[in-house]
DRENTINU-538380 format. One record per residue (C-alpha): x, y, z; residue number from 1; chain. Coordinates in steps of 0.25 Angstrom, whole numbers. Example, Ala and Ser with C-alpha at 12.3 -4.5 7.8 and 13.67 -1.06 7.14 Angstrom:
REM residues 2
<px = 49 py = -18 pz = 31 k = 1 c = A>
<px = 55 py = -4 pz = 29 k = 2 c = A>
//
This chain:
REM residues 293
<px = 251 py = -70 pz = 78 k = 1 c = A>
<px = 245 py = -72 pz = 67 k = 2 c = A>
<px = 229 py = -78 pz = 67 k = 3 c = A>
<px = 227 py = -92 pz = 60 k = 4 c = A>
<px = 214 py = -85 pz = 55 k = 5 c = A>
<px = 213 py = -71 pz = 52 k = 6 c = A>
<px = 204 py = -64 pz = 62 k = 7 c = A>
<px = 196 py = -49 pz = 59 k = 8 c = A>
<px = 202 py = -37 pz = 64 k = 9 c = A>
<px = 196 py = -23 pz = 61 k = 10 c = A>
<px = 205 py = -11 pz = 54 k = 11 c = A>
<px = 201 py = 2 pz = 60 k = 12 c = A>
<px = 206 py = 14 pz = 53 k = 13 c = A>
<px = 205 py = 27 pz = 61 k = 14 c = A>
<px = 212 py = 36 pz = 54 k = 15 c = A>
<px = 218 py = 48 pz = 58 k = 16 c = A>
<px = 213 py = 53 pz = 72 k = 17 c = A>
<px = 219 py = 62 pz = 84 k = 18 c = A>
<px = 228 py = 54 pz = 95 k = 19 c = A>
<px = 216 py = 53 pz = 104 k = 20 c = A>
<px = 206 py = 47 pz = 95 k = 21 c = A>
<px = 217 py = 39 pz = 90 k = 22 c = A>
<px = 219 py = 32 pz = 105 k = 23 c = A>
<px = 204 py = 33 pz = 108 k = 24 c = A>
<px = 200 py = 23 pz = 97 k = 25 c = A>
<px = 211 py = 13 pz = 101 k = 26 c = A>
<px = 206 py = 10 pz = 114 k = 27 c = A>
<px = 192 py = 10 pz = 109 k = 28 c = A>
<px = 196 py = 0 pz = 101 k = 29 c = A>
<px = 202 py = -6 pz = 109 k = 30 c = A>
<px = 190 py = -6 pz = 120 k = 31 c = A>
<px = 183 py = -14 pz = 109 k = 32 c = A>
<px = 191 py = -26 pz = 111 k = 33 c = A>
<px = 184 py = -29 pz = 123 k = 34 c = A>
<px = 171 py = -31 pz = 115 k = 35 c = A>
<px = 168 py = -46 pz = 111 k = 36 c = A>
<px = 172 py = -49 pz = 98 k = 37 c = A>
<px = 181 py = -38 pz = 97 k = 38 c = A>
<px = 189 py = -38 pz = 83 k = 39 c = A>
<px = 205 py = -32 pz = 84 k = 40 c = A>
<px = 206 py = -20 pz = 77 k = 41 c = A>
<px = 217 py = -13 pz = 68 k = 42 c = A>
<px = 214 py = 3 pz = 68 k = 43 c = A>
<px = 225 py = 12 pz = 61 k = 44 c = A>
<px = 225 py = 27 pz = 65 k = 45 c = A>
<px = 232 py = 39 pz = 62 k = 46 c = A>
<px = 234 py = 52 pz = 68 k = 47 c = A>
<px = 227 py = 66 pz = 64 k = 48 c = A>
<px = 239 py = 74 pz = 72 k = 49 c = A>
<px = 252 py = 69 pz = 76 k = 50 c = A>
<px = 249 py = 64 pz = 91 k = 51 c = A>
<px = 257 py = 58 pz = 102 k = 52 c = A>
<px = 253 py = 44 pz = 108 k = 53 c = A>
<px = 258 py = 41 pz = 122 k = 54 c = A>
<px = 259 py = 29 pz = 129 k = 55 c = A>
<px = 249 py = 24 pz = 139 k = 56 c = A>
<px = 260 py = 26 pz = 150 k = 57 c = A>
<px = 269 py = 35 pz = 144 k = 58 c = A>
<px = 271 py = 49 pz = 152 k = 59 c = A>
<px = 267 py = 60 pz = 144 k = 60 c = A>
<px = 273 py = 72 pz = 151 k = 61 c = A>
<px = 288 py = 66 pz = 152 k = 62 c = A>
<px = 287 py = 60 pz = 138 k = 63 c = A>
<px = 282 py = 73 pz = 130 k = 64 c = A>
<px = 283 py = 87 pz = 130 k = 65 c = A>
<px = 268 py = 91 pz = 130 k = 66 c = A>
<px = 271 py = 104 pz = 124 k = 67 c = A>
<px = 278 py = 101 pz = 113 k = 68 c = A>
<px = 268 py = 93 pz = 109 k = 69 c = A>
<px = 258 py = 101 pz = 110 k = 70 c = A>
<px = 265 py = 111 pz = 102 k = 71 c = A>
<px = 266 py = 102 pz = 91 k = 72 c = A>
<px = 252 py = 98 pz = 92 k = 73 c = A>
<px = 253 py = 84 pz = 97 k = 74 c = A>
<px = 243 py = 76 pz = 105 k = 75 c = A>
<px = 248 py = 68 pz = 114 k = 76 c = A>
<px = 237 py = 55 pz = 117 k = 77 c = A>
<px = 241 py = 43 pz = 128 k = 78 c = A>
<px = 239 py = 32 pz = 122 k = 79 c = A>
<px = 231 py = 18 pz = 128 k = 80 c = A>
<px = 245 py = 9 pz = 125 k = 81 c = A>
<px = 257 py = 9 pz = 131 k = 82 c = A>
<px = 271 py = 12 pz = 125 k = 83 c = A>
<px = 278 py = 26 pz = 122 k = 84 c = A>
<px = 275 py = 40 pz = 113 k = 85 c = A>
<px = 270 py = 39 pz = 98 k = 86 c = A>
<px = 269 py = 50 pz = 91 k = 87 c = A>
<px = 260 py = 48 pz = 80 k = 88 c = A>
<px = 260 py = 56 pz = 68 k = 89 c = A>
<px = 265 py = 50 pz = 53 k = 90 c = A>
<px = 259 py = 35 pz = 56 k = 91 c = A>
<px = 248 py = 25 pz = 54 k = 92 c = A>
<px = 243 py = 19 pz = 68 k = 93 c = A>
<px = 239 py = 7 pz = 72 k = 94 c = A>
<px = 231 py = 0 pz = 82 k = 95 c = A>
<px = 226 py = -15 pz = 84 k = 96 c = A>
<px = 215 py = -18 pz = 96 k = 97 c = A>
<px = 212 py = -32 pz = 100 k = 98 c = A>
<px = 205 py = -41 pz = 108 k = 99 c = A>
<px = 214 py = -48 pz = 119 k = 100 c = A>
<px = 209 py = -59 pz = 113 k = 101 c = A>
<px = 216 py = -56 pz = 100 k = 102 c = A>
<px = 226 py = -66 pz = 95 k = 103 c = A>
<px = 234 py = -55 pz = 92 k = 104 c = A>
<px = 234 py = -50 pz = 105 k = 105 c = A>
<px = 244 py = -61 pz = 109 k = 106 c = A>
<px = 249 py = -63 pz = 123 k = 107 c = A>
<px = 255 py = -51 pz = 127 k = 108 c = A>
<px = 259 py = -36 pz = 122 k = 109 c = A>
<px = 270 py = -44 pz = 115 k = 110 c = A>
<px = 262 py = -53 pz = 108 k = 111 c = A>
<px = 252 py = -44 pz = 103 k = 112 c = A>
<px = 262 py = -35 pz = 99 k = 113 c = A>
<px = 271 py = -45 pz = 89 k = 114 c = A>
<px = 259 py = -51 pz = 83 k = 115 c = A>
<px = 251 py = -36 pz = 79 k = 116 c = A>
<px = 264 py = -31 pz = 76 k = 117 c = A>
<px = 265 py = -43 pz = 64 k = 118 c = A>
<px = 253 py = -35 pz = 57 k = 119 c = A>
<px = 262 py = -21 pz = 59 k = 120 c = A>
<px = 274 py = -28 pz = 54 k = 121 c = A>
<px = 268 py = -34 pz = 41 k = 122 c = A>
<px = 260 py = -22 pz = 36 k = 123 c = A>
<px = 272 py = -13 pz = 37 k = 124 c = A>
<px = 280 py = -24 pz = 30 k = 125 c = A>
<px = 270 py = -24 pz = 18 k = 126 c = A>
<px = 273 py = -10 pz = 17 k = 127 c = A>
<px = 288 py = -14 pz = 15 k = 128 c = A>
<px = 292 py = -9 pz = 30 k = 129 c = A>
<px = 304 py = -18 pz = 35 k = 130 c = A>
<px = 297 py = -19 pz = 48 k = 131 c = A>
<px = 300 py = -27 pz = 60 k = 132 c = A>
<px = 296 py = -29 pz = 75 k = 133 c = A>
<px = 304 py = -25 pz = 86 k = 134 c = A>
<px = 311 py = -37 pz = 91 k = 135 c = A>
<px = 316 py = -40 pz = 106 k = 136 c = A>
<px = 329 py = -35 pz = 103 k = 137 c = A>
<px = 324 py = -23 pz = 99 k = 138 c = A>
<px = 316 py = -20 pz = 112 k = 139 c = A>
<px = 328 py = -24 pz = 121 k = 140 c = A>
<px = 338 py = -17 pz = 114 k = 141 c = A>
<px = 346 py = -6 pz = 124 k = 142 c = A>
<px = 341 py = 8 pz = 122 k = 143 c = A>
<px = 355 py = 15 pz = 119 k = 144 c = A>
<px = 359 py = 23 pz = 132 k = 145 c = A>
<px = 353 py = 34 pz = 134 k = 146 c = A>
<px = 341 py = 32 pz = 125 k = 147 c = A>
<px = 330 py = 33 pz = 136 k = 148 c = A>
<px = 317 py = 29 pz = 134 k = 149 c = A>
<px = 310 py = 38 pz = 123 k = 150 c = A>
<px = 294 py = 41 pz = 127 k = 151 c = A>
<px = 292 py = 40 pz = 109 k = 152 c = A>
<px = 288 py = 24 pz = 106 k = 153 c = A>
<px = 295 py = 25 pz = 94 k = 154 c = A>
<px = 308 py = 27 pz = 100 k = 155 c = A>
<px = 311 py = 12 pz = 104 k = 156 c = A>
<px = 304 py = -2 pz = 101 k = 157 c = A>
<px = 295 py = -12 pz = 106 k = 158 c = A>
<px = 291 py = -25 pz = 106 k = 159 c = A>
<px = 288 py = -29 pz = 92 k = 160 c = A>
<px = 285 py = -16 pz = 84 k = 161 c = A>
<px = 289 py = -11 pz = 71 k = 162 c = A>
<px = 302 py = -8 pz = 67 k = 163 c = A>
<px = 309 py = -5 pz = 56 k = 164 c = A>
<px = 324 py = -9 pz = 56 k = 165 c = A>
<px = 325 py = -3 pz = 72 k = 166 c = A>
<px = 316 py = 7 pz = 71 k = 167 c = A>
<px = 303 py = 8 pz = 75 k = 168 c = A>
<px = 291 py = 9 pz = 65 k = 169 c = A>
<px = 277 py = 6 pz = 74 k = 170 c = A>
<px = 277 py = 8 pz = 88 k = 171 c = A>
<px = 266 py = 2 pz = 95 k = 172 c = A>
<px = 259 py = 2 pz = 108 k = 173 c = A>
<px = 248 py = -8 pz = 115 k = 174 c = A>
<px = 237 py = -9 pz = 125 k = 175 c = A>
<px = 233 py = -22 pz = 130 k = 176 c = A>
<px = 220 py = -22 pz = 138 k = 177 c = A>
<px = 211 py = -34 pz = 144 k = 178 c = A>
<px = 201 py = -30 pz = 132 k = 179 c = A>
<px = 211 py = -28 pz = 119 k = 180 c = A>
<px = 225 py = -26 pz = 114 k = 181 c = A>
<px = 228 py = -11 pz = 108 k = 182 c = A>
<px = 241 py = -10 pz = 99 k = 183 c = A>
<px = 243 py = 2 pz = 92 k = 184 c = A>
<px = 255 py = 10 pz = 85 k = 185 c = A>
<px = 262 py = 18 pz = 75 k = 186 c = A>
<px = 269 py = 16 pz = 60 k = 187 c = A>
<px = 275 py = 28 pz = 57 k = 188 c = A>
<px = 274 py = 34 pz = 45 k = 189 c = A>
<px = 286 py = 44 pz = 47 k = 190 c = A>
<px = 293 py = 50 pz = 57 k = 191 c = A>
<px = 291 py = 62 pz = 52 k = 192 c = A>
<px = 288 py = 70 pz = 67 k = 193 c = A>
<px = 297 py = 62 pz = 77 k = 194 c = A>
<px = 307 py = 72 pz = 79 k = 195 c = A>
<px = 297 py = 81 pz = 83 k = 196 c = A>
<px = 289 py = 71 pz = 92 k = 197 c = A>
<px = 304 py = 68 pz = 99 k = 198 c = A>
<px = 302 py = 83 pz = 102 k = 199 c = A>
<px = 290 py = 82 pz = 112 k = 200 c = A>
<px = 298 py = 69 pz = 119 k = 201 c = A>
<px = 304 py = 72 pz = 133 k = 202 c = A>
<px = 314 py = 63 pz = 141 k = 203 c = A>
<px = 319 py = 55 pz = 138 k = 204 c = A>
<px = 317 py = 56 pz = 123 k = 205 c = A>
<px = 322 py = 71 pz = 126 k = 206 c = A>
<px = 336 py = 77 pz = 133 k = 207 c = A>
<px = 348 py = 70 pz = 135 k = 208 c = A>
<px = 341 py = 55 pz = 134 k = 209 c = A>
<px = 333 py = 57 pz = 121 k = 210 c = A>
<px = 339 py = 50 pz = 110 k = 211 c = A>
<px = 344 py = 59 pz = 98 k = 212 c = A>
<px = 332 py = 61 pz = 89 k = 213 c = A>
<px = 341 py = 52 pz = 78 k = 214 c = A>
<px = 342 py = 40 pz = 86 k = 215 c = A>
<px = 327 py = 40 pz = 91 k = 216 c = A>
<px = 323 py = 42 pz = 76 k = 217 c = A>
<px = 331 py = 28 pz = 73 k = 218 c = A>
<px = 321 py = 21 pz = 82 k = 219 c = A>
<px = 309 py = 25 pz = 74 k = 220 c = A>
<px = 304 py = 24 pz = 58 k = 221 c = A>
<px = 292 py = 25 pz = 49 k = 222 c = A>
<px = 287 py = 20 pz = 38 k = 223 c = A>
<px = 293 py = 32 pz = 30 k = 224 c = A>
<px = 306 py = 29 pz = 34 k = 225 c = A>
<px = 306 py = 12 pz = 30 k = 226 c = A>
<px = 299 py = 15 pz = 18 k = 227 c = A>
<px = 302 py = 19 pz = 3 k = 228 c = A>
<px = 289 py = 26 pz = 2 k = 229 c = A>
<px = 278 py = 29 pz = 14 k = 230 c = A>
<px = 265 py = 22 pz = 13 k = 231 c = A>
<px = 253 py = 29 pz = 14 k = 232 c = A>
<px = 244 py = 27 pz = 27 k = 233 c = A>
<px = 236 py = 17 pz = 21 k = 234 c = A>
<px = 246 py = 10 pz = 15 k = 235 c = A>
<px = 251 py = 8 pz = 29 k = 236 c = A>
<px = 236 py = 3 pz = 34 k = 237 c = A>
<px = 235 py = -6 pz = 23 k = 238 c = A>
<px = 249 py = -13 pz = 26 k = 239 c = A>
<px = 246 py = -13 pz = 40 k = 240 c = A>
<px = 232 py = -20 pz = 37 k = 241 c = A>
<px = 239 py = -30 pz = 30 k = 242 c = A>
<px = 249 py = -32 pz = 38 k = 243 c = A>
<px = 240 py = -35 pz = 51 k = 244 c = A>
<px = 230 py = -46 pz = 42 k = 245 c = A>
<px = 243 py = -53 pz = 38 k = 246 c = A>
<px = 250 py = -53 pz = 52 k = 247 c = A>
<px = 238 py = -56 pz = 60 k = 248 c = A>
<px = 229 py = -64 pz = 50 k = 249 c = A>
<px = 218 py = -55 pz = 53 k = 250 c = A>
<px = 208 py = -47 pz = 44 k = 251 c = A>
<px = 205 py = -33 pz = 44 k = 252 c = A>
<px = 192 py = -27 pz = 43 k = 253 c = A>
<px = 191 py = -12 pz = 42 k = 254 c = A>
<px = 180 py = -6 pz = 51 k = 255 c = A>
<px = 177 py = 7 pz = 58 k = 256 c = A>
<px = 176 py = 11 pz = 72 k = 257 c = A>
<px = 163 py = 9 pz = 79 k = 258 c = A>
<px = 154 py = 20 pz = 84 k = 259 c = A>
<px = 156 py = 13 pz = 98 k = 260 c = A>
<px = 172 py = 14 pz = 95 k = 261 c = A>
<px = 170 py = 28 pz = 91 k = 262 c = A>
<px = 162 py = 31 pz = 105 k = 263 c = A>
<px = 172 py = 24 pz = 113 k = 264 c = A>
<px = 186 py = 33 pz = 107 k = 265 c = A>
<px = 177 py = 45 pz = 109 k = 266 c = A>
<px = 175 py = 41 pz = 124 k = 267 c = A>
<px = 190 py = 37 pz = 125 k = 268 c = A>
<px = 195 py = 50 pz = 119 k = 269 c = A>
<px = 186 py = 59 pz = 128 k = 270 c = A>
<px = 189 py = 51 pz = 142 k = 271 c = A>
<px = 204 py = 47 pz = 139 k = 272 c = A>
<px = 212 py = 50 pz = 127 k = 273 c = A>
<px = 207 py = 65 pz = 124 k = 274 c = A>
<px = 211 py = 68 pz = 138 k = 275 c = A>
<px = 225 py = 74 pz = 144 k = 276 c = A>
<px = 222 py = 64 pz = 157 k = 277 c = A>
<px = 225 py = 53 pz = 149 k = 278 c = A>
<px = 235 py = 58 pz = 137 k = 279 c = A>
<px = 244 py = 65 pz = 147 k = 280 c = A>
<px = 243 py = 56 pz = 160 k = 281 c = A>
<px = 251 py = 59 pz = 171 k = 282 c = A>
<px = 252 py = 74 pz = 167 k = 283 c = A>
<px = 256 py = 83 pz = 178 k = 284 c = A>
<px = 245 py = 92 pz = 183 k = 285 c = A>
<px = 252 py = 104 pz = 180 k = 286 c = A>
<px = 249 py = 102 pz = 165 k = 287 c = A>
<px = 234 py = 101 pz = 166 k = 288 c = A>
<px = 231 py = 114 pz = 161 k = 289 c = A>
<px = 242 py = 113 pz = 150 k = 290 c = A>
<px = 237 py = 102 pz = 144 k = 291 c = A>
<px = 221 py = 101 pz = 147 k = 292 c = A>
<px = 212 py = 90 pz = 144 k = 293 c = A>
//
């Protein structure tokens, strides 16, 4: 859904931060889309330590062994977006925030996914990645008997996500609000921590319904798996920047977070993302003492 005339988006690279801050900044930027004349933003960021982000509706105590997470010093943060869990380690994360009036917002979730995924797809192809979009057939294909529904985002494809062969390379999630849209996702450099992450997942990823680690590993893939040489973080950012500009017919201008956006992110960090009541909601009362605010 490229536009006939290039429009201006902003590019914000916030670098590494903890998971709570990363999610607070995404929501702060989403809120700015309600302001008159707000321009879309493409943001790049990384994670200062390995972190698990869970979907807005995900049941933390059913899906994770929290003692195992604590032993590994892996924080858990709840996203504003839906979907399943993502383990953030050796990756680049992108986020896009759009006013609802933007052409790229499309007529619905699938329209906007398809549109925005074109930027990711073209950017990855400039690096030499033989990537494609997840198709209708990929999503509707029946799972093998007993495979269950894993809490892991990369265990199954969703509409218009990015794959190489039959394995997912980019997992994304979206939240649509009356004033704007947030879409963010992970682009994996490697899957080095994948086996350890599987060990903290509860049923159905574990026990007798858990697919063999080898089979589940085949459902995800990284840049290290598909390129002869691992690209640098800078190379990946530049490729994605070029891909979005060409695919969406936009012009990206760099800027930093405004002071107002920083203040709002700090407020969201204090009242939401830094609190157990947000990250562990549906928690049994008996665990309040074990996992204090």
